N, C-alpha and C positions, 0 to 999 in steps of 0.2 A: 525884757525878754526872758522867758523861762526855758531851761533845758531839762530834759528827762534824765534822771539818774540812771546809771548802768544797772542798778539793782532791779529797776522796773522794765528794762528792755528785754525783749524776747530773744533768746539765743536761737541757733540754727535748729536744734532739736525741737524746740517749742514751736517754731515756725512751721516745721514739717507736720507737726500734730494738729495745727490749726485747721479746722474745717472751713472750706471755702463757702461763702454765701451765708454764713451764720450771722445772727443778729448782733452778737457781741464780737465785732471784727476790729475794735480799736486796739491799737498796739499796746496801750497801757494795761488792757485787761487780759492780754495773752498769758503772762506769767501765772495768773491765778488758776489757769486750767491745769497747771502742773501740781503735783503733790507739794505740800509745804516743806517737805524734806530738803528741797533744793536750796532753801533760804534759811534753813536752820543752822545754828552753830554746830559743827561736827563734834562728837565726843572727844575728850583729850586723849583717851586710850581706845585702841581699836577693839578691845575685848569687852568694853562696856557699850551696851546697846542703847540706842535711842528708844524711848518708850513709844514714840510715834513712827519709828522706822519700819521698813517693809518686813524685815526679819521678825521683829517683835509682834507686828500685827498678824503675820502669818502664824506665829506661834500661839497667839491668842485665839485665832480661829480654830487651830488644832485643840486648844484647851476647851473651846466651846463644844466641839465635836465629842471629845472624850467625856465631858460632863454629861452631855445628852445620852451617850452610850451607857454610863453608869446609872443614869437616872432611869433608863429603861430596863437594864438587865438586873440590877440589884434587887428590886422588888419581885422579879421573876423567880427568885429563890423559893418563893412560896409554892412553885410547881416542881414537879420532878422532870427537869430538863434532860434529854438524852445526851450522851457524849457526842461532841461536835468539834471538828478540827478548827472551824471558824471561831468558836467560843474560846478555845484554848489559845489561839493566835491573838485574839483581842484581849484576853486576860493578861498575857505577857506584854502586849503593846501598851496597854493602859498603865501596867506597873512600871515599865521602863520610862514611859512618857512623864508620869508624875514624879519619878525619881529625878530625871533630868530637869524638870520644871523648877526644883529647888535651886539648881545652879543657875538657871536663867533668871530667876527672881533676884539672885544675889548679884547679878551682873547687869541689871537693867536700871537705867537712870530713873530718878524719882521726880515726878512733877510737883513743883511747889504750888502754893496757894495763888501766886501771882501769874502762874502759867509758865514760868521758867522751869528748866530741867536741872536737877542736881546730879552731877556725875562723880561726886566724891565717894569713893568706896566705902569709907568708914560710915558716913551718913546713910548710904544705901543700906548697909548691913544693919545699922541700928534701927532704921525705919522698918525693915523686913522683920527683924527680931521682935518688934513691938506689935506687928500686925498679924501676918499669916505664918510665920515660921513654925510656931507651936502646933498649929492645926496640920500644916503640911507634913511635919515630922510624924505626928501621930498616925496619919493616914498611911504614909509610906511604910512606917514600921509595921503597921498591921498587915499590909500587903505582903511584905517580905517574911513576916513570921509565919504565915501560912506555907510559904515555900520551904522554910527550914523545917517546920514540923512535919511536912509531907515526905521529906527525904529520910526521916528516921525510921525506927522500928514500928511495930503494930501499935504500941501505945502512943507514939508520936503521931501516927496517922489518925488515930482516933481523936487525939487532941486537935489535929489540923482540921478535921471535919467540924469539930465543935467551934473552932475559931472562924469558920465561915460566917458565923453571925456577926463577927467584927466587921465584915465588909460593909455593914450599914454605915459605919463611920465614914465611908467614902461620900455619902450623901452630904456631908458637911461642905463639900465643895460647891454645893448649890448656893452657898452664901457668897462665894466669889462670882457666881454667874451674873449678878447685877453689875459688878465692876467690869467684867469682860463685855457684856452687852453694851454698856455705856461707851467703852472704848471703840467698839465696833460701829455703833450708830452714829458717833460723832463724826465719822468719816463719810456719812451719807449726806450729800449736799443738796440733793434734789427735794424740793417741797412736795412734788407730786407723789413721792414714795412715803410721805408721812402717814396717810391713811392706811397704806398697805402695811407699814410697820406696826401700826396700832392694832389692825386686825390680826396680824401675825402673833403679836404678843398675847392677845386675848385667847387665841386659838391654842397657843402653846400652853398657856396656864390651864385652860380647860382640859386638854388632853393629859397634861401632867397630874392634875388632881384626880381625874378619872382613872388613870393608870395606877396610882398609888392606892386609891380606894378599892379598885377592883381586885388587885393582888392581895390586899389585907383582908378583904371580904372572903376571898377563896381560902386564905390561910386559916381564918376562923372556922370556915365550914369544913375544912379537911383535917382539923386537929383530931388527936386521938381522945375520944370521949365516949362514955356510954349513952349520951344524949343523941337524939336524932338531929342531924344537921341538914341544911339546905342542899348540900352536895349529895347526901344519901337520898333525900326526897326526890331530887332531879336525876338521880342515877349518873351523876357526873364522875363518880370515882373510878369508873371503868373506861371512860372516854379519854381521848388523847389530850395533849396539852393545848392544841389549838382550840378545841371545843370548850375546854375548861376556862381558858383565858377570854375567849370571846363572850362566853356567858357572864363571866365576872365583869368584864368591861361594859357589857350591855347594861347590867344592873347598875353599875356606877354612873353611867351616862344618864340613865333614866331618873336618877335622884335629882337632877336639875329640873325635871318636869313633873315630879310627883311620885315617881316609882313605877313599878310594874307588877303584874299579877302572876306572870309565869314563874318568877323566882321570888320567894318571900322568906322571912326569918322563921326558923323551925325550932329555936331554942331561946332561952331568956338572954343569953349572951349576944346572940345574933340580933335580938330585938333591940338590946341596948345599943349595940354598935350602929344599927340602922337609925335609931333616934338621934345619936350623936352626929352621925354623918349628915342627917337631914338638916339639923340646926346649923352645922358648920357650913354646909353648901349654900344655905339660904343667905348667911352673912357674906360668904365669898362672892355669890352672884350679885349681891347689891354693890359691893366694892368694885367688882369687875365692870358692872354696868356704869357706875359713876366715873371710873377711870376712862373707859371707852368713849362715853359721851363727852367728857372734858377734852379728850384728845381730838375728837372730831370737831368740837366747837372752836378749839384753838386754830385748827387748820381752816375752818370756815372764816374766822375773823381775819386770818392772814390773807386768804385769797379774796375776802369780800371788800377789802379796802379799794382795790382797783375797780371793782364792779360799781361801788358806790360813787366813785369819781366819774365813771362813764355815765352812770344814770344821771348825775347832776349836770354833766355836759349836755346830755340829750335834752333835758328839760329846759336848760338855758337856750339852746339853739331853737327849740320849739316855741318858746315864748317870744323870740325875736323873729319868728316867721322865716326861718332859714329853710331853703328848699331841701327836699329829701336827698337829692343827689349830693349836695354839698354836705349835708349832715352825715351821710354815710362815709364820705371821704374823710371828713374831720374825725369821725369816731375811729375809722381804721388808723389814721395817723396817731391818734391818742393811744390806741392799744399798743401800736409799735413803740411809742414813746414810754409807756409804762413798762413794757416788757424788755426794753433795751438796757444799756449799761446804766448803772446807778452812779450819781455824782456824790462826792463827799458831803455836800449840804443836805442830801436827801436821807442820809444815814444818821439817826439821832445819836447813836452810841459813839460815833467818831468825833 
């Protein structure tokens, strides 16, 4: 006779959260509905965060939002943006956020290769120093240098304006975006959201490339030169930021489909840029198509195993002249069995 260990028994909180009438109503499956934090070993020190804990996951979501904001606003320096209270607020918010992010990174446990978490502070600091500390310090120091220069005299203010170009180093945080996205998507357990995540990733990559390309395209057209540029030809130098950005973004998006006739290069530099962008976008489009197709194929293979089993069952019942009513009931029972709780024998990795 076997007895269920207390580890796998559902407590009162988990029992209250269990939905009545669900397919997975076995008592042994209830604990899996909760976050894995309930069964993880707590950190030895309260000030060291669990990398999979709610606090760290919330901070990672905030990091993702801040990275997306920098990804949108930093290329917008190509345009003459008006003074805005919201932009000033977000400027200080991002600056303070990434400053505190250094301390969060120093107090977050490190996940080892075998999946266990390392909570030793010395090893955490050593790991952080070898990976992201240098880049984080470079970005934060460049942010605060602009504030220091802006608080000085006229010469310091001029220097602060010139150091705004250093904001481009913030885009180095895009390197960490892959790590943040991995930590977030690992918590998505639904297989039905797989195609949605794939489509969302491709859409974000498409819009990001178009945004960067459009802003750089306008910066080239609005430069101080004696040559005729596409901005002068189209009369965009006297229009607002909205019209300038939408025209640049429209041109960038059309490069995925062959370009447009309304806006065209008017100087050799613009022609060279258009050629390089055309070649780059062609290669990127092929890679995006391959990744997107691979993801959908993987989801189809995962979902198609049950469909193949049902098709084999239907052929077997038909060959043995089983009535349609019984076949229908058997297939419904089989669907319920496939979508129900998995046994340890059915999981190959266990």
